[in-house]
N, C-alpha and C positions, 0 to 999 in steps of 0.2 A: 107354895107346894113343899109339905112336910120333906125332911129330910129324915130316909128309912136308917134303920141301926146298919140293916144289909142286904145285900144284893146275891143272892147266890150263897158262895163261903167268903165271897170279899165284904169287909169293912169299911161302910162309906165314910167319907171324912167330912167331904163339902162339893155343892153342885160347881161343875165349872161353868155349867153352859145350855142353853135349851133354845132350839127353834119351832118351825111349826108341827115337826113331826116327831122330835125327839129331845130328851134330854140326858147331857152327859153327865155324870157325877165320878169325882175324886176319888178310885178305892185304896184299899191297903189289902195286898196278897201276905197276912201276917206269917204263912206256913212260908214263902218264898222271900219274904221281908225285903219286898219292891210292890211300887206307886203303878196302878194301874185308872185307863178312861174307861168309867163302864157307859155303852150309848142303850138306853132301853127307850122302844117306841111308847109314844105319846099314849096316855089311856083312851084318849077319843078319835083315835087312829085304830087301835090294837085289833076295833072288829071290823077293819075295811079288808081283804084279802087283797086287795093288791097293794097297799102300802104295805102291809104285814109281808107279803111274795117281793116287793123291793129289798126289806130289811134284810127279810135273811138270803135273797141274790147277793146283797153286798158280803156275808159273810163267806159267801162263797167264790169271789171274786177275789177276795182279799185274800183267801189262802189257795185260789190258785194261781192268784199273778205275785208270788214269794220274792220279793224287793228288799234289801235295806232303804231303799226312795220309799218305799210306800209302807202305809202302817197295816204293821201285819194283825189278825186276829188269832189271841189267845187263847179266846172260849168262847163257848155260845152257852145260853140255857134263855128258861123262861121264869117269872114271877108266880105267884102262885095265882094272881089275878086272870094270869095267859098273857102279859105281855110279853116279847122277845125282847133278850141282851144281847150285847156284843162286849167284849171284856180284849181292851188292847192296851199295848204299852202307854204308859202317860208321857206326853211329849213337856218337858218342865219348861222350853221355852219361848212359850205359846205358840202364837199365831202371826202368819205376814201379817193379817189384818192389824193387830195389836201395833204392829212396830210401826205399819206406814201413818199412823195415827197421830204421829207426832211430825209426819213430812216425806219427802220422798229421799230415797237410799243414797248413800254414794253411788256412783255410775259403777266400779267394776261390781261391788258387791251385787249389786242387780242382778250383773249379767251372770256372774255364778253362780244365783241362786234361781234366775231362770234356766240355767243350764241343769241344773239340777231336778226343775220343775219336768224340762223336757224330757228329761231320761227317764224320771221315773214314770211319765204317761208314753215315751219310747215301752216300755216294759209292758204296758198294759197293752198297749196296740198289737204287740208280739202275740200277747196273749188272745186277741180276736175281744180285745174290748176297747170302747170308748167310756172317757169320764165322765162326759157332757155338763159340769158343774168344776172347772177350775177355776178357781177365785183366791183372792189372800185370805177369808177365812178357812178355806181348805187347805193352809199350808201351815203347816206346823214346824218348829226347831226343837231337836233335842241338843240342848248342851253337851260339847264334847271339847277338845282338847283342840285348840290352833283358831278352828272354826265350826260354828256350832253346824247340826246334819239336818238336814232338809227333809222333810216326809210328808207326802202327798196324804189327804186325809177325805175321806166323806164319796164314796162309792155309790151313796142311795142313786144317782142318776144312771147309774152305768150300765151301756145295754153291749151288747154280743155284735161286732163290727154286722156279721153276717145277716143283723135284720136289721140295720141303718137303713135301709133303703125306705122302711115302712113305717117310720114313726110317725104315731097319728096324734100325739099330744105333745104342743109347744112345751117343751120343759128347761130350766135352765136360770142363770142369773143373769140380771139385766145388765149391763155392761162389759159383758165379759162373754158372752155368747154372739156366734154370727145372726146375720141374715136366715140365713136357711136353718136355723135352729129354732126361728123366732116363728116359721111358719108350721101350722101342722100336716105332717104329709112330706116336710120338706126331705130330700135324702141327705143323709149327712156318712161323711166319713173322715178317715184320721185328722183334715185339715179343718175340721171343725174345732176339735183340743189344739189344733195349731194355733188359730183365731184366740183361745181362750189365752195361753201361754202369752202371746203378745202382748194381748189387755193386758196382763197381770203383769208384766214387764213395762208397758207403757205406766201403767200407776205407781211402779215400784218410780220411776226414772223421773214421775211430774209430779206426785202426791197426790195423782187424781187420776179415776178410769179414763178411758176413750170414750168419745159419744155413744151412744146406742146406735151400732149400727143399722140398724131396721127402720128409724127414726130422724135419721141425722136429715140438714135440710139436701135439697136438689138442688144441683147446679139446671144453669139456662138445656144445659143439653139430656137434660132426665137423671143422669146418676147423681148416688148419694155426695155429697161433700162429704171428705176426711176429717178426721180429726185432724186437729194444727201436729206437725214434727214435734217431738219431744224436745228438740230444742228452740222449739219457739216459745214452748212453755216455761223449758229452762235452760238458756242459753249457756255454753260452753260442754255442752252434750258430743259427743265427735259425729261427723253426717254419717260414720258408718255404723254408730248403733241406731240412727234412727232409719238406716235403708233396712235394717234387719227386722226392727219393728211394725213399721209400715209395710212391709210387706206380706208379714203375717197377719196384719190386719186389712189387708185388702178385700173390700168386699165381694168379689169374684174370689172363690177357694180355687180356680186355677190359678189365677195367679199368685196365691199365697205357696209357702213353702210345702211341699208333695207330703211331706214327712216330718214328724218331730224330729227324729233321727239325721234330718237333712239341716234343719232350723237348730240345731246343738250342734251340729262344723258349724255352722254362721259364727254362732255365739261364739264359742271355741278360738274361730280366726282372728277375730273383732277383738277378744280379751288380750290374746297372746300377743296381738297389734299396738293392743294400751300399751300392755306389760313391758314388751321392744322398746320402743319409746321411751319409757317411763326410764328402764335400766341405761338406755343408752343416754340419756341428759343426765341420768348420775354420772356416767363415767367421760363425761366430755371434760376437756381442759377448758381453762378457765380461757376466754375470751372468745370459745367457739360459737357459731349463731350456733339453737338448738334446732330450728327448722324455716325453709326459706320461706319467706313473704309473710310469718306470720308476729315479727318483730320481736319475738325472744331471745337474748345470750344471757349467756354466762359472764359475768365481768367482774371476778371476785379475788381479792387479793388476803394475804394471810394476814394476820395481824400487825405483825413484827417489819411489813414493810413500807406501815401507810406511820406517819409521822401522829397523827393522830391516834394513839390507842385506844381501843374497844373497852368495854367496861371489863368481860374476862379474858383472860389468858385462854387462846384458842379459837374466839370468835373470828366470823370473818366479815369484812368490810366490804359492804356495795355500793357502787356510784350511781346516779345518771350517767346520761351522755356527757350532761356539759359539765362533770365533774365537779360542781357546783354544790351537791346536796346528796352526801352517803348518813348512811348507819351500818352500824356491826351487831349479828344475828348469829345466833348457835348456828355452828356446821351444818346441822340434820337441818337448817331452815332454807340454804343456801342451794338450793336445785335451779333455779330458775330465777331470771331476771330481766323482769319488760323497765325497759328506763331511758323511751324517748317523750314522757310527759305526759300530762294529763291537761282535763278540761275543769275547771272547778265549776262552768256548770251543774256538773256531778252532784256538787253541795247546792244546788239553788243559787250559785253566787255569779258574780256577771262573767260571761263564756270568753275562753282565751285558749290560750296556749303557755303554758307554764312547767318549768323542772318540775320532775315527778320520778318516784321507779318506785314497784312493787315489787318485793322476794319474797318466794315461798317455794316450797321442795315442789310443786303442781300445779303450775297455773288453771290450768284447763279446770281442777276443782277445787280449787282453795276457796273460792267466794259461796261454792256450797257451804252452809253452817253445817249439815250433818256429816261432811266429808272427813272432819277428824285430822284438816290439814292445818300446820297454822302459818302465821306471815307475817310481813309490815309493808304498810301503804305510806307513802310521803307524798306530800302534794305543797310547793309552796303557791301561795298568792297574793296581792296586792291588797285583795278583797279582806284579807284574813289579819287584821289588825283590830285593837282594842275600838269598840265604837266605831268600825265599820258594817258590814253586813253578815249578820249574822248565819253561819253555816247549816245546813239542816242534814243534820247526824242521819246515821240509818240508826232508825227505833227499833234495837231485838224486844222486839215482844214477848218473845220465851224466856226471854233471861227476865234474871233479878236486877236491879241498878239500886247501886250502892252508891253511898253518898259521894258527891261529887268534892275534888280536892284541889287544891295546888302546889304544887310543887317549882323549882327553880333546875331551869335548866339551858348553861351556861350563863348565869346573870339574868334571866329573861324569865317571866312568869308562863308557865303552862298549866291549863286547865281543863285535868284529866277527870273523863267520866267511866267509869267501868261496870262496866256489864257481866253478870256470871251464873252460872248454874244453868245454863244452855245446854241445849241437845249435845251431846256425845261427849259431853265433859268439857264441852272448847266454854272461852271469855272472849269477850273483848274490850280491849281499853280506846278508847275517841277524845280524842287529843289534840287542845290548838295551842300554839304558839305563837306572840306577838313580837314582831319584833321591827318596832317603829322608828328605830333609828335607821336602818337598813331599809323599810317602806314596806316590809312585805309579811307575810306571818306564815307558818306552816304548818297546815295539819298532817295527822298523823293516827293510824288505824293500826293498831297491833291486834294477830287475836292469834291465842293460847290453846294449848290441849292440856288439860289437867289441873291438877292441884298448885304447882308452883305459879308465881306473878313476877316476870321478867320487865314490867314495866318501866319502872324506875330505870334498870341496866341500860334498856334498850334507847331509854331520852336520854340518858348520857353521855349515849355513845354517840351523838347526831353532830354532824359537821353539816355548815354551812358556809359561803361565801359571797359576798357583797354583787357577784357575779352573779347572781340567782334572777333570771330576766325570764322575760315571756320568749319561746322557743318557737323560731319561725317551721321549722320541719319536724315531720315523727308522727309514726301512729299514736292515736289516743285512744284507749280504752277505760270501757267501767272495772274499776279496780276493786271493788270493796260491794261486801254481801249487803 
């Protein structure tokens, strides 16, 4: 498609994207020195009265439902060939679909974005309008200080709630629309959009949309099978988040959140609870148990109280439950510690129980490569010896592997794999140290965020004793991504 020089009074810069019914161009409003997005009805649909009416209706709805969370219409016009166009602010932060192309989002960020989407939808509902086509490609981001602003766009399928009981054409996007929307003549209400918000949140949390509600396999009782809970797809997601999503995605509209406003309240409660727990963990004193029954404890000592000083003054030394294995980390990393040991079978080594620990600001999300949470895992094993079984390190396929190297740690050779250029400015160091005189080896994973590489300093702070041996008790979890 050739790039027009101008659309109305706006200079065309480039094409942003195109769909079945319209093309969107990046334009320049030279009079106001501003970038705009110009949506033009596709030529092959310009003579279809129903499509043209839908296009023009979108402009009227955008004008009527004025909100900072909805894309606003700045101008309307018609090209010389008769095609209508809408002019909107340009959202330079791209779409939610763009962001999800690299995988799921951190849980807290997904909840905040979902809350913003639901807030925009609540405005539409108050105006008497159903969106009917909520999905990641229709959620835009406008760069802003602190956190990008969310904008809900594309109201081409929006309809008045007053007419929702008589839709004669099934319309929407597979994966994001509820079963009643896939049925011509199916009555719709605000809970159809609630389903779409839940489906979009599911995609943000798991990296994929839920199964199509109308085509999911049936159980023995005839009911449709539900998609797996988000935590089944991505371990570590709180059960409270699962509950919010699952209720929004219920096949029966009567079992969903009654409105976007009700879902907002639920999202805000879950987010506040997570933030409260996070603040509580940060404020707890050394030695306190972080949560009953989850095996997380902060067992920290200042650098000055340890005979083996860490690599940097001011770092914090953490130890496993046996006291035989320890490492020093930056204070900002020392929010939580799981110290009850590990099972080497997680690296495809012989199964068992051995000394180990993991320390990070938030263990609930640090395994997520997108979380931007640093941390260190240490695990001892008799199998980690030179010439023994080779461990199956995590394969960080989205990163760039640097040349392997060997470093000296307390007189022993450590083999270091370094992975950089990962998502969210994350890097990984995978390390094995063989200590043949003691009859064991140590596996280390260091997850870092940013350009600085603290691998050598962290390795220099490692301390172990001859008492490293299989542990008889303690809970074991997957502690690496």
